[in-house]
C-alpha positions as CSV (number, residue, x, y, z in Angstrom):
1,X,87.2,119.3,81.0
2,X,89.2,120.9,78.6
3,X,90.4,123.2,81.1
4,X,91.1,120.7,84.2
5,X,93.4,118.8,81.6
6,X,95.2,121.7,80.6
7,X,95.5,122.7,84.0
8,X,96.5,119.3,85.1
9,X,99.0,118.9,82.2
10,X,100.4,122.7,83.0
11,X,101.1,121.4,87.0
12,X,102.8,118.4,86.1
13,X,105.2,120.1,83.8
14,X,106.1,122.0,86.5
15,X,107.0,119.6,88.7
16,X,109.2,118.1,85.6
17,X,110.6,121.2,85.3
18,X,111.6,121.6,88.8
19,X,113.0,117.7,88.7
20,X,115.2,118.8,85.9
21,X,116.5,121.3,88.6
22,X,116.4,118.7,91.2
23,X,114.1,119.7,93.1
24,X,113.6,117.8,96.0
25,X,110.3,118.7,96.5
26,X,109.0,118.7,92.7
27,X,110.4,114.7,93.0
28,X,108.4,114.2,96.0
29,X,105.2,115.5,94.7
30,X,105.9,113.4,91.0
31,X,106.5,110.1,93.2
32,X,103.1,111.0,95.1
33,X,101.0,111.1,92.0
34,X,102.5,108.0,90.1
35,X,104.4,105.9,92.8
36,X,100.7,103.8,93.2
37,X,100.3,103.1,89.8
38,X,103.8,102.6,88.9
39,X,103.7,99.9,91.4
40,X,100.2,97.9,90.6
41,X,102.2,98.3,86.7
42,X,105.6,96.2,88.4
43,X,103.4,94.2,90.2
44,X,100.6,92.9,87.6
45,X,104.2,91.9,85.8
46,X,106.6,90.2,88.8
47,X,103.6,89.3,90.6
48,X,105.5,89.7,93.9
49,X,105.1,92.8,96.3
50,X,108.1,93.1,97.0
51,X,110.3,93.0,94.0
52,X,107.4,95.1,92.6
53,X,108.0,97.8,95.2
54,X,111.6,97.7,94.4
55,X,111.6,97.9,90.6
56,X,109.0,101.2,91.6
57,X,111.4,103.0,93.3
58,X,114.6,101.8,90.7
59,X,112.5,103.1,88.3
60,X,112.2,106.5,90.0
61,X,115.5,106.9,90.7
62,X,116.1,106.5,86.8
63,X,113.7,109.0,85.5
64,X,114.8,111.2,87.7
65,X,118.6,110.8,86.6
66,X,117.2,110.8,83.2
67,X,114.7,113.5,83.4
68,X,116.1,115.4,80.5
69,X,115.3,112.3,78.0
70,X,111.9,113.1,78.7
71,X,110.7,115.4,75.5
72,X,107.3,117.0,76.8
73,X,105.9,114.6,73.6
74,X,103.6,112.2,75.2
75,X,102.4,112.1,78.8
76,X,104.7,111.9,81.9
77,X,103.1,108.9,83.4
78,X,103.2,107.3,79.7
79,X,107.1,107.6,80.0
80,X,107.3,106.8,83.4
81,X,105.4,103.5,82.7
82,X,107.6,102.7,79.9
83,X,110.7,103.0,82.6
84,X,109.2,100.6,85.0
85,X,107.9,98.3,82.1
86,X,111.5,97.8,80.5
87,X,112.5,97.3,84.3
88,X,110.2,94.7,85.0
89,X,110.7,92.6,82.5
90,X,114.2,93.0,82.4
91,X,113.9,91.6,86.1
92,X,111.9,88.8,85.1
93,X,114.3,87.8,82.4
94,X,117.5,88.5,85.2
95,X,115.4,85.8,86.8
96,X,114.8,83.4,84.1
97,X,111.5,83.1,85.3
98,X,109.8,83.4,81.6
99,X,110.3,81.7,78.5
100,X,112.7,83.2,76.1
101,X,111.7,86.8,74.6
102,X,114.0,85.9,71.6
103,X,112.2,85.7,68.0
104,X,110.8,82.3,67.4
105,X,109.5,80.8,64.9
106,X,105.4,80.7,65.3
107,X,103.1,78.2,63.5
108,X,100.0,79.7,61.6
109,X,97.7,77.8,63.6
110,X,98.9,80.0,66.6
111,X,98.1,83.4,65.3
112,X,94.6,82.0,65.0
113,X,92.4,84.4,67.9
114,X,90.0,82.2,70.3
115,X,86.9,80.7,69.6
116,X,84.1,82.0,68.9
117,X,82.6,79.8,71.4
118,X,85.0,80.5,74.0
119,X,84.2,84.2,74.4
120,X,80.3,83.6,74.0
121,X,81.0,81.7,77.0
122,X,82.8,84.5,79.0
123,X,80.4,86.9,77.6
124,X,77.5,85.2,79.2
125,X,79.1,84.2,82.6
126,X,79.0,86.4,85.8
127,X,82.8,87.2,85.2
128,X,83.8,89.8,87.8
129,X,87.3,92.0,87.0
130,X,88.4,90.0,90.1
131,X,88.0,86.8,88.1
132,X,90.1,88.3,85.6
133,X,92.7,89.3,87.4
134,X,93.2,86.0,88.8
135,X,93.2,84.4,85.9
136,X,96.0,86.5,84.5
137,X,97.4,85.7,87.7
138,X,97.5,82.3,87.1
139,X,99.0,82.6,83.6
140,X,102.4,81.7,83.6
141,X,104.8,84.3,82.8
142,X,104.9,84.7,79.4
143,X,101.6,84.5,78.8
144,X,100.5,86.8,81.5
145,X,103.7,89.9,80.6
146,X,101.6,89.8,76.7
147,X,98.7,89.9,78.5
148,X,99.2,92.8,81.2
149,X,101.2,95.2,78.6
150,X,97.9,94.6,76.3
151,X,95.4,94.4,78.6
152,X,95.9,96.3,82.0
153,X,98.5,98.6,80.5
154,X,96.9,99.6,77.5
155,X,100.4,99.3,75.0
156,X,98.9,98.1,71.3
157,X,101.1,95.4,69.8
158,X,103.8,97.6,67.9
159,X,104.5,98.9,71.2
160,X,104.7,95.1,73.1
161,X,106.9,94.3,70.0
162,X,109.4,97.2,71.2
163,X,109.5,96.2,74.6
164,X,109.5,92.9,73.9
165,X,112.3,93.0,71.4
166,X,110.6,91.3,68.6
167,X,108.8,91.3,65.2
168,X,104.7,93.1,65.4
169,X,103.7,89.6,64.4
170,X,105.4,87.8,66.6
171,X,103.8,90.2,69.5
172,X,100.7,89.4,68.5
173,X,100.7,85.7,68.1
174,X,101.8,85.7,71.5
175,X,98.8,87.8,72.5
176,X,96.4,85.6,71.0
177,X,98.2,82.8,72.3
178,X,98.3,83.9,75.6
179,X,94.4,85.4,75.4
180,X,93.2,81.8,74.2
181,X,94.9,80.7,77.6
182,X,93.4,83.2,79.6
183,X,90.4,82.4,77.9
184,X,90.8,78.4,79.0
185,X,91.3,79.3,82.5
186,X,88.2,82.1,83.0
187,X,86.6,78.6,81.7
188,X,88.4,76.2,84.0
189,X,87.5,78.7,86.8
190,X,84.3,79.0,86.0
191,X,83.5,74.9,85.8
192,X,85.1,75.0,88.8
193,X,82.9,77.4,90.6
194,X,79.5,75.7,89.3
195,X,81.2,72.3,90.5
196,X,81.3,73.8,94.5
197,X,77.9,74.6,94.0
198,X,76.4,71.7,93.4
199,X,78.3,69.3,95.6
């Protein structure tokens, strides 16, 4: 497994080196390897296929232009994904489709996590991954961004704080708020489904 990982890393590094030399074949191969994942990342934030496609294309163009900024300390995919995430959020800001992402005062009770009862309900309910994704799609943009970055893209609260240009505590509080909304949405959808079965 380690040998396969090392081989993959070496192949990727050769492609990145090729991109640094403006080799078209290397750029095409990098695009083929990452375009689907990058498109899905943008789509989860924007919830619009055409806009996600545009953002994904722009992100690749930016990455190829700024390839020298990639220092190789982390994976190329993670570096590229950060570009996609930032461009997607900037796009939302420009459209004013999301609430203000600036620092705000958050009441202490808003930082509290969801109740044990809510989490038990969700864990005991047959909830498929598609249903969770659908519930995320039904969140408003403000909550959806934080949930998507943490649950789907794997960023921790500190990284989310950097992306959203806010404090660690604020990012963490926003995640707990969004998580609560997500659980409420899953419960609401589950209740509606159960009612439809009894009607």
